[in-house]
C-alpha positions as CSV (number, residue, x, y, z in Angstrom):
1,M,105.0,62.2,-129.6
2,I,101.9,60.0,-129.2
3,E,99.7,62.9,-130.3
4,N,101.7,63.1,-133.5
5,D,101.4,59.4,-134.1
6,V,97.6,59.6,-133.7
7,E,97.4,62.4,-136.3
8,Y,99.8,60.5,-138.6
9,M,97.9,57.2,-138.3
10,T,94.5,58.8,-138.6
11,S,95.7,60.3,-141.9
12,A,97.0,56.9,-143.0
13,Y,93.6,55.3,-142.2
14,R,91.8,58.0,-144.1
15,I,93.9,57.5,-147.2
16,L,93.5,53.8,-147.0
17,Y,89.7,54.2,-146.7
18,E,89.7,56.5,-149.6
19,I,91.7,54.0,-151.8
20,E,89.4,51.0,-150.9
21,T,86.2,53.0,-151.3
22,I,87.2,54.3,-154.8
23,L,88.4,50.9,-156.0
24,K,85.1,49.3,-154.9
25,A,82.9,52.1,-156.3
26,N,84.7,51.8,-159.6
27,I,84.0,48.0,-159.7
28,Q,80.3,48.7,-158.9
29,S,80.1,51.3,-161.5
30,T,81.7,49.1,-164.1
31,L,79.5,46.2,-163.3
32,Y,76.4,48.4,-163.3
33,K,77.2,49.7,-166.8
34,K,77.2,46.1,-168.0
35,Y,74.5,44.4,-165.9
36,S,72.3,47.3,-164.8
37,V,70.5,46.7,-161.5
38,N,71.7,43.1,-161.4
39,W,75.3,44.2,-161.2
40,D,75.7,42.5,-157.8
41,R,74.9,39.1,-159.4
42,A,77.6,39.5,-162.1
43,P,79.5,36.3,-162.8
44,E,82.7,38.2,-162.3
45,L,82.0,38.7,-158.6
46,K,83.1,35.6,-156.8
47,T,82.5,37.3,-153.5
48,P,79.9,40.1,-152.8
49,L,81.6,43.5,-153.2
50,D,81.0,44.6,-149.6
51,Q,82.7,41.4,-148.4
52,M,85.8,41.6,-150.5
53,F,89.1,41.9,-148.8
54,F,91.6,44.4,-150.1
55,F,93.6,41.6,-151.9
56,D,90.4,40.4,-153.6
57,T,89.5,43.9,-154.7
58,V,93.0,44.5,-156.3
59,S,92.9,41.0,-157.8
60,F,89.6,41.9,-159.5
61,Y,91.4,44.7,-161.4
62,Y,94.0,42.2,-162.5
63,Q,91.7,39.3,-163.4
64,S,88.4,40.7,-164.7
65,P,88.3,41.5,-168.4
66,L,86.0,44.4,-167.6
67,C,88.6,46.1,-165.4
68,K,91.8,44.9,-167.1
69,G,93.7,47.8,-168.4
70,I,92.5,50.3,-165.9
71,F,95.8,49.9,-164.1
72,T,99.1,48.9,-165.6
73,D,100.8,45.7,-164.3
74,Q,103.2,47.9,-162.4
75,E,100.4,49.9,-160.8
76,I,98.7,46.6,-159.8
77,K,101.9,45.5,-158.2
78,Q,102.0,48.8,-156.3
79,L,98.5,48.3,-155.0
80,Y,99.4,44.7,-153.9
81,L,102.3,46.2,-152.0
82,L,99.8,48.1,-149.9
83,R,98.6,44.9,-148.2
84,P,101.2,44.8,-145.4
85,V,100.7,48.6,-145.0
86,R,97.0,48.1,-144.6
87,N,97.7,45.4,-142.0
88,D,99.9,47.7,-140.1
89,V,97.3,50.4,-140.1
90,A,94.7,47.9,-138.9
91,H,96.9,46.8,-136.0
92,M,97.9,50.3,-135.1
93,I,101.6,49.9,-136.0
94,V,103.0,53.3,-136.8
95,L,104.0,53.4,-140.5
96,S,107.4,54.3,-141.8
97,D,107.9,57.2,-144.1
98,K,108.4,54.7,-147.0
99,Q,105.0,53.0,-146.2
100,F,103.2,56.3,-146.0
101,Q,104.7,57.4,-149.3
102,L,103.4,54.2,-150.9
103,L,100.0,54.9,-149.5
104,N,100.0,58.4,-151.0
105,N,101.3,57.1,-154.4
106,C,98.5,54.5,-154.5
107,R,95.9,57.2,-153.6
108,E,97.1,59.2,-156.6
109,L,96.6,56.1,-158.8
110,V,93.1,55.5,-157.7
111,K,92.1,59.1,-157.7
112,R,92.7,59.0,-161.4
113,I,89.8,56.5,-161.8
114,E,87.5,58.3,-159.4
115,K,86.9,60.9,-162.1
116,N,85.3,58.2,-164.2
117,L,82.7,57.3,-161.6
118,D,79.1,58.4,-162.3
């Protein structure tokens, strides 16, 4: 049983890592296209990208004119719903099937934008 939980939660962490990495890489790519090597000083960044929490990263897609429209409002809501799932993963609380499904759905959303990364 515990061994199954380890595999399950390792998989959940991997998916979560993939989601966050793609979201941040896309922000960096978008800012680089506009500001070139000074992308990390873009006025849109209120917090350095590597210090952004998950909520801040998702909020960037909702608030920044540069990223607005990449995700629909419904998709943004879905990404926001990941926050408690992320906390459960971080605190080693075994996810429900419903939480794991949300994680997979969000991965599919962000994998769509990964194709646009240079």
